[in-house]
Backbone as a chain_set.jsonl record, in Angstrom:
{"seq": "XXXXXXXXXXXXXXXXXXXXXXXXXXXXXXXXXXXXXXXXXXXXXXXXXXXXXXXXXXXXXXXXXXXXXXXXXX", "coords": {"N": [[-1.058, 1.004, 6.177], [1.793, -0.957, 4.928], [3.643, -1.623, 1.974], [4.774, -3.793, 1.961], [3.182, -5.215, 3.787], [0.916, -5.058, 2.381], [1.569, -6.58, -0.009], [1.704, -9.245, 1.547], [-1.027, -9.79, 2.134], [-1.955, -10.167, -0.517], [-0.521, -12.276, -0.946], [-1.644, -14.09, 0.752], [-4.106, -14.185, 0.236], [-3.69, -15.388, -2.356], [-2.769, -18.068, -1.397], [-5.242, -18.913, -0.118], [-6.814, -18.948, -2.391], [-5.637, -20.997, -3.649], [-5.905, -23.202, -2.028], [-8.752, -23.254, -1.885], [-8.968, -24.25, -4.864], [-7.654, -26.792, -4.688], [-9.508, -27.974, -3.381], [-11.455, -28.211, -5.189], [-10.655, -29.366, -7.562], [-10.8, -32.456, -7.379], [-13.488, -32.978, -7.721], [-13.958, -32.734, -10.408], [-13.823, -35.311, -11.442], [-16.186, -36.385, -10.817], [-18.357, -34.823, -11.368], [-20.747, -34.242, -13.926], [-21.824, -33.286, -17.41], [-23.609, -29.979, -17.731], [-23.192, -29.354, -14.935], [-20.391, -30.212, -14.767], [-19.302, -28.286, -16.672], [-19.872, -25.782, -15.433], [-18.312, -26.182, -13.3], [-15.93, -26.122, -14.244], [-15.526, -23.792, -15.206], [-15.599, -22.027, -12.96], [-13.356, -22.936, -11.574], [-11.409, -22.333, -13.406], [-11.882, -19.394, -13.319], [-11.133, -18.898, -10.634], [-8.582, -19.873, -10.654], [-7.223, -17.967, -12.337], [-7.66, -15.858, -10.747], [-5.931, -16.336, -8.619], [-3.462, -16.742, -9.757], [-3.241, -14.007, -10.282], [-3.237, -12.597, -7.896], [-0.834, -13.688, -6.967], [0.897, -12.669, -8.846], [0.678, -10.021, -8.461], [1.608, -9.742, -5.639], [4.097, -10.4, -5.873], [5.312, -8.667, -7.218], [4.652, -6.462, -5.542], [6.209, -7.303, -3.45], [8.933, -6.866, -4.489], [8.914, -4.013, -4.98], [10.418, -2.072, -3.69], [12.951, -2.984, -4.3], [13.138, -2.528, -7.101], [13.072, 0.217, -7.442], [15.839, 0.793, -6.27], [17.251, -0.479, -8.159], [16.593, 1.136, -10.291], [17.451, 3.575, -9.689], [20.154, 3.437, -9.958], [20.638, 4.276, -12.544], [20.434, 6.994, -12.919]], "CA": [[-0.676, 0.011, 5.511], [2.632, -0.497, 4.167], [3.628, -2.22, 0.724], [4.937, -5.164, 2.32], [2.018, -5.477, 4.286], [-0.189, -5.419, 1.209], [2.021, -7.78, -0.586], [1.317, -10.393, 2.173], [-2.419, -9.793, 1.816], [-2.271, -10.476, -1.671], [-0.091, -13.89, -0.904], [-2.697, -14.791, 1.835], [-5.137, -14.411, -0.72], [-3.094, -16.636, -3.092], [-2.883, -19.356, -0.519], [-6.718, -19.242, 0.068], [-7.6, -19.504, -3.436], [-5.053, -22.329, -4.066], [-6.534, -24.166, -1.263], [-9.894, -23.981, -2.645], [-8.775, -24.857, -6.178], [-7.236, -28.032, -4.462], [-10.642, -28.6, -2.925], [-12.343, -28.24, -6.238], [-10.295, -30.201, -8.373], [-11.228, -33.851, -7.195], [-15.013, -32.871, -8.268], [-14.02, -32.801, -11.722], [-14.09, -36.452, -11.95], [-17.442, -36.816, -10.311], [-19.432, -33.857, -11.956], [-21.234, -34.449, -15.444], [-22.702, -32.142, -18.03], [-23.629, -28.695, -17.148], [-22.298, -29.169, -13.799], [-19.089, -30.059, -14.987], [-19.049, -27.231, -17.286], [-19.936, -24.642, -14.412], [-17.229, -26.184, -12.412], [-14.498, -25.955, -14.896], [-15.608, -22.291, -15.416], [-15.257, -21.722, -11.438], [-11.913, -23.501, -11.406], [-10.487, -21.157, -14.352], [-12.122, -18.125, -12.591], [-10.113, -18.939, -9.185], [-7.062, -19.808, -11.215], [-6.695, -16.733, -12.824], [-7.628, -14.737, -9.829], [-4.861, -16.922, -7.692], [-2.303, -16.047, -10.538], [-2.998, -12.516, -10.851], [-2.753, -12.205, -6.743], [0.731, -14.265, -7.004], [2.035, -11.756, -9.709], [0.83, -8.664, -7.488], [2.33, -10.049, -4.428], [5.671, -10.59, -6.35], [5.462, -7.33, -7.817], [4.748, -5.503, -4.219], [7.268, -7.355, -2.535], [9.947, -6.405, -5.151], [8.559, -2.739, -5.18], [11.619, -1.223, -3.275], [14.281, -3.352, -5.129], [13.104, -1.826, -8.569], [13.556, 1.636, -6.971], [16.991, 0.798, -5.873], [18.027, -0.778, -9.249], [16.539, 2.239, -11.395], [18.216, 4.738, -9.057], [21.59, 3.182, -10.558], [21.026, 4.759, -13.812], [20.244, 8.018, -12.799]], "C": [[0.767, -0.126, 4.77], [2.889, -1.558, 2.856], [3.909, -3.631, 0.969], [3.822, -5.778, 2.975], [0.784, -6.262, 3.433], [0.211, -6.507, 0.363], [1.557, -9.212, 0.075], [0.0, -10.568, 2.317], [-2.47, -10.424, 0.487], [-1.574, -11.974, -1.739], [-0.881, -14.59, -0.065], [-3.761, -15.038, 0.855], [-4.74, -15.703, -1.73], [-3.37, -17.956, -2.568], [-4.383, -19.867, -0.377], [-7.328, -19.687, -1.099], [-6.875, -20.864, -3.793], [-5.955, -23.618, -3.17], [-8.0, -24.407, -1.733], [-9.969, -24.505, -3.835], [-8.384, -26.401, -5.799], [-8.538, -28.782, -4.263], [-11.728, -28.975, -3.944], [-12.027, -29.326, -7.25], [-10.72, -31.932, -8.416], [-12.816, -33.929, -7.777], [-14.933, -32.943, -9.679], [-14.189, -34.049, -12.364], [-15.559, -37.196, -11.457], [-18.559, -35.876, -11.203], [-19.688, -34.268, -13.657], [-21.936, -33.238, -16.108], [-22.564, -30.906, -17.595], [-22.997, -28.406, -15.921], [-20.71, -29.141, -13.866], [-18.68, -28.895, -15.742], [-18.947, -25.97, -16.619], [-18.756, -24.842, -13.474], [-15.981, -25.887, -12.783], [-14.634, -24.363, -15.171], [-15.014, -21.644, -14.216], [-13.835, -21.798, -11.208], [-10.967, -22.518, -12.483], [-10.697, -19.849, -13.692], [-11.002, -17.884, -11.148], [-8.658, -19.171, -9.718], [-6.385, -18.873, -11.484], [-6.608, -15.724, -11.746], [-6.451, -15.216, -8.79], [-3.608, -16.161, -8.403], [-1.965, -14.62, -10.397], [-2.749, -11.98, -9.092], [-1.383, -12.702, -6.552], [1.519, -12.976, -7.78], [1.88, -10.364, -9.021], [1.529, -8.908, -6.343], [3.903, -9.878, -4.671], [5.795, -9.073, -6.788], [5.712, -6.444, -6.336], [6.091, -6.133, -3.445], [8.94, -7.091, -3.148], [9.972, -4.822, -5.553], [10.037, -1.793, -4.997], [13.171, -1.726, -4.19], [14.146, -2.992, -6.536], [13.607, -0.389, -8.401], [15.325, 1.705, -6.985], [17.892, 0.415, -7.364], [17.674, 0.353, -10.305], [17.323, 3.349, -10.916], [19.858, 4.543, -9.699], [22.077, 3.878, -11.585], [20.844, 6.009, -13.942], [21.592, 9.065, -12.304]], "O": [[0.911, 0.722, 3.891], [2.06, -2.468, 2.873], [3.393, -4.541, 0.321], [3.542, -6.934, 2.66], [0.112, -7.284, 3.573], [-0.62, -7.334, -0.011], [1.133, -10.146, -0.606], [-0.269, -11.706, 2.701], [-3.207, -11.41, 0.468], [-2.035, -12.802, -2.525], [-0.813, -15.816, -0.148], [-4.239, -16.167, 0.742], [-5.376, -16.753, -1.822], [-4.051, -18.811, -3.135], [-4.683, -21.054, -0.503], [-8.182, -20.573, -1.097], [-7.561, -21.793, -4.219], [-6.474, -24.64, -3.62], [-8.431, -25.541, -1.946], [-10.928, -25.239, -4.074], [-8.783, -27.265, -6.58], [-8.767, -29.888, -4.751], [-12.648, -29.768, -3.744], [-12.884, -30.07, -7.726], [-10.913, -32.512, -9.484], [-13.232, -34.987, -8.248], [-15.989, -33.257, -10.228], [-14.584, -34.135, -13.527], [-15.891, -38.351, -11.721], [-19.576, -36.413, -11.643], [-18.767, -34.548, -14.425], [-22.517, -32.359, -15.472], [-21.499, -30.586, -17.068], [-22.33, -27.384, -15.765], [-19.952, -28.373, -13.274], [-17.577, -28.453, -15.422], [-18.154, -25.11, -17.002], [-18.233, -23.882, -12.908], [-15.076, -25.498, -12.044], [-13.568, -23.776, -15.356], [-14.087, -20.84, -14.317], [-13.181, -20.876, -10.721], [-9.861, -22.086, -12.156], [-9.694, -19.164, -13.489], [-10.319, -16.906, -10.844], [-7.684, -18.644, -9.178], [-5.222, -18.701, -11.122], [-5.725, -14.867, -11.718], [-6.033, -14.304, -8.077], [-2.926, -15.273, -7.892], [-0.845, -14.108, -10.385], [-2.074, -10.959, -8.964], [-0.702, -11.965, -5.84], [2.54, -12.435, -7.355], [2.845, -9.6, -8.995], [2.234, -7.94, -6.054], [4.724, -9.374, -3.903], [6.802, -8.502, -6.37], [6.771, -5.871, -6.079], [6.904, -5.385, -2.902], [9.939, -7.117, -2.43], [10.843, -4.37, -6.295], [10.578, -1.071, -5.834], [14.116, -1.033, -4.568], [15.154, -3.177, -7.218], [14.456, 0.1, -9.146], [15.957, 2.547, -7.621], [18.983, 0.922, -7.622], [18.492, 0.503, -11.213], [17.868, 4.074, -11.748], [20.609, 5.507, -9.852], [23.255, 4.166, -11.798], [21.041, 6.431, -15.081], [21.412, 10.273, -12.152]]}, "num_chains": 1, "name": "protein.A"}
């Protein structure tokens, strides 16, 4: 697997998590009490995971660009 393919996998996971988040958000107005607390906790976890996938994908997509930029200084 190449770095670009790995980056694409992270991007795909980001999209899947974002889709799941979009499906969960309408439930915020329906749930109450402990169910609402649990839902908010799950949304926070999925949000954090999605952000991390997006950051990792971005870093991997730019991996070779950083090498080119760093080579300039040697």
